[in-house]
C-alpha positions, 0 to 999 in steps of 0.5 A: 482470370475467369474460367473462360480465360484460363481454359485450354479450349473454348467453344461456344455454339459451335455448329458444323454440317458436312455436304455429301453430293447434294445432301446436308449432313449435321455433324455438330449442333450447338456445341457449348464446351470449356475444357480446364487445363492441365488435365485428361479430358475425353470425348466419348460416344459411339461411331459417328456421334461427332467426337472426331469432328469435334476434336478436329475443330479443337485442333484447328484442322477443320473449321466450324460452319458457325459458332466461337472458338478459342484455343490456349487463349487465341480466337483461332477463327480470326488467324489467316491460313498462315498464322493458324499453321504457325499457331497449330505447330507451337500450340498443339500435338496429335497422336493418332490411332494409326501412329502416322509415322514416317516410315522412311525416317528412324524413330529419332528422326520421327520425333525430330521432324516437328522440330525441324518444321519449327526451325529449332537449331540442331544442338536444341533438337538433339537435346529434345529428341533425347530427353523424350526418347529416354522419358517414352523408354525408346532410346535403344530404338532411336535407329530404328524405323517404324517397321522394326517397332511393335504397335506400343513402341510406335504408339510411344514414338507418337507420344514423343513426336507429339510432345516435341515442341512442348505444345500447351494442348495434345490431341488424341484420336483413339490412341489405344484402338489398335493396341492390346489391353496390356499395351494400351494400359502402358500407353495411358499411364505414359499419357498420364505421367507426361501430362503432369510432368509437362503440365499438358491438357490431353484432349482424347477421343475415345470409347476405351473404357480404360481412357474414360477411367482415367479421365479427369473430365469426359464430355459423351456425345450423341448425334452431334451433341453434347448430352452430359459432361463429367468432372473429376469431382463426380458431379454429373451436369445433363446438358441435353 
């Protein structure tokens, strides 16, 4: 098996342009990228650099104008809309900086929700949710709604929900942006622990120094292009 076949994500010459009124705004320009499996990978760059657009394309919630994409060994551009939705539900978890929890649901129910959508049997759902509640240290908050939780607790719920269906890939968009430094550090440690236990690939968009310090691999983006790659062997590769 070659590196591309083993990778979590492979992008080849990916371009993305948005249309704003009568103006074309390029967001990604000729992106070539290989994300290695079972690692913390960080997409870094200033606001507007293209890192969130790139994360959305990796997560199959946005489509490029051109280029090839392979996620978890699947050429996702060949999938129909229904097949893509099914693929996303089974293979990709999402963590957002604003948590995106459903306010009318309890902690237990928020974590359970993707399992319901995946049509997992009730007894299996209960077992999986309780495992995750224990893993993120929120067993005593199972019946609380998001409004009754701190920011750090809500992000722990978001981590548990992202892992509910045992995805192969978890995408996190600025997961520590709305947390204080101490809480952010605790959330990073939690995600690192879950990544190692469940053998999951985490990909972050972030400019948080704490997240960058924890990265196994990092890709710096500027003006829609990857300008440098740093692997965990501390070797920098210029790709500008």
